[in-house]
C-alpha positions in Angstrom: 189.1 8.4 156.4 187.8 4.9 156.6 186.3 3.1 153.6 183.4 0.8 153.8 184.0 -2.4 151.8 180.8 -3.8 150.5 180.5 -7.4 149.6 179.2 -8.0 146.1 175.8 -9.7 145.9 174.6 -12.0 143.2 171.0 -11.2 142.4 168.7 -13.5 140.6 165.4 -12.5 139.0 162.4 -14.1 140.6 158.9 -13.9 139.4 156.6 -12.3 142.0 154.7 -14.7 144.0 151.0 -14.1 143.7 149.3 -15.1 146.9 145.7 -14.8 146.2 142.6 -15.7 148.2 141.2 -19.1 147.5 137.6 -18.1 147.8 137.1 -18.3 144.0 138.5 -21.8 143.9 136.2 -23.1 146.6 133.2 -21.3 145.2 133.7 -22.9 141.8 134.2 -26.3 143.5 130.9 -26.0 145.3 128.9 -24.7 142.3 130.4 -27.3 140.0 129.7 -30.1 142.5 126.1 -28.9 142.9 125.5 -28.8 139.2 127.0 -32.2 138.7 124.9 -33.5 141.6 121.8 -32.1 140.0 122.8 -34.0 136.8 123.1 -37.2 138.9 119.7 -36.5 140.5 118.0 -36.1 137.2 119.6 -39.3 135.9 118.7 -41.5 138.9 115.3 -40.0 139.7 112.4 -42.5 139.8 109.8 -42.1 137.0 107.1 -41.0 139.5 109.0 -37.8 140.7 108.5 -34.3 139.4 111.8 -34.0 137.4 111.5 -37.5 135.9 110.3 -36.1 132.5 113.6 -34.3 131.9 115.4 -35.6 128.9 119.0 -36.9 128.7 120.2 -33.4 127.7 119.6 -32.1 131.2 121.7 -34.6 133.1 124.5 -34.8 130.4 124.7 -31.0 130.1 124.8 -30.7 133.9 127.7 -33.1 134.0 129.5 -31.2 131.3 129.0 -27.8 133.0 129.9 -29.3 136.4 133.0 -31.0 135.0 134.2 -27.8 133.4 133.7 -25.8 136.6 135.4 -28.4 138.6 138.3 -28.4 136.1 138.7 -24.7 136.5 138.4 -24.9 140.3 140.9 -27.7 140.8 143.3 -26.1 138.3 143.2 -22.8 140.1 143.7 -24.5 143.4 146.6 -26.5 142.2 148.3 -23.4 140.8 147.7 -21.6 144.1 149.2 -24.4 146.1 152.2 -24.6 143.8 152.8 -20.8 144.0 152.6 -20.7 147.8 155.0 -23.6 148.3 157.4 -22.8 145.6 157.7 -26.4 144.4 155.4 -29.2 143.4 153.7 -30.8 146.4 151.5 -33.8 146.7 148.4 -31.6 147.1 149.3 -29.5 144.0 149.7 -32.6 141.9 146.6 -34.2 143.3 144.6 -31.0 142.5 145.8 -31.1 138.9 145.0 -34.8 138.6 141.5 -34.1 139.8 141.2 -31.3 137.3 142.3 -33.7 134.6 139.7 -36.3 135.7 137.0 -33.6 135.8 137.8 -32.5 132.3 137.8 -36.1 131.1 134.3 -36.6 132.6 133.0 -33.5 131.0 134.4 -34.6 127.6 133.0 -38.1 128.0 129.5 -36.6 128.8 129.9 -34.3 125.7 130.7 -37.2 123.5 127.7 -39.2 124.8 125.5 -36.2 124.3 126.7 -35.7 120.7 126.3 -39.4 119.8 
């Protein structure tokens, strides 16, 4: 009777890679950019246009909401890029850097709104 010799294998535990659809990331980016663009519109609109009477709360709060949405979108996108590649790529780092800048802009607008 022959015996089958099996080579021992060393197993390492890996976290499951969660490859998800990036639709939510891009949707948050578009909505955040539109809200921030509305804030820029209400800030730079001439005094003769319809939305010229809006107070500073409108454009600052639009920048805050847009910045928070862009922070979430870029953070999710960077995490997704990092998960798919398995290591830090330039695109993942750039996405996290843009998320940080978006959050800094939202915090700056909040500080100006409070003061």
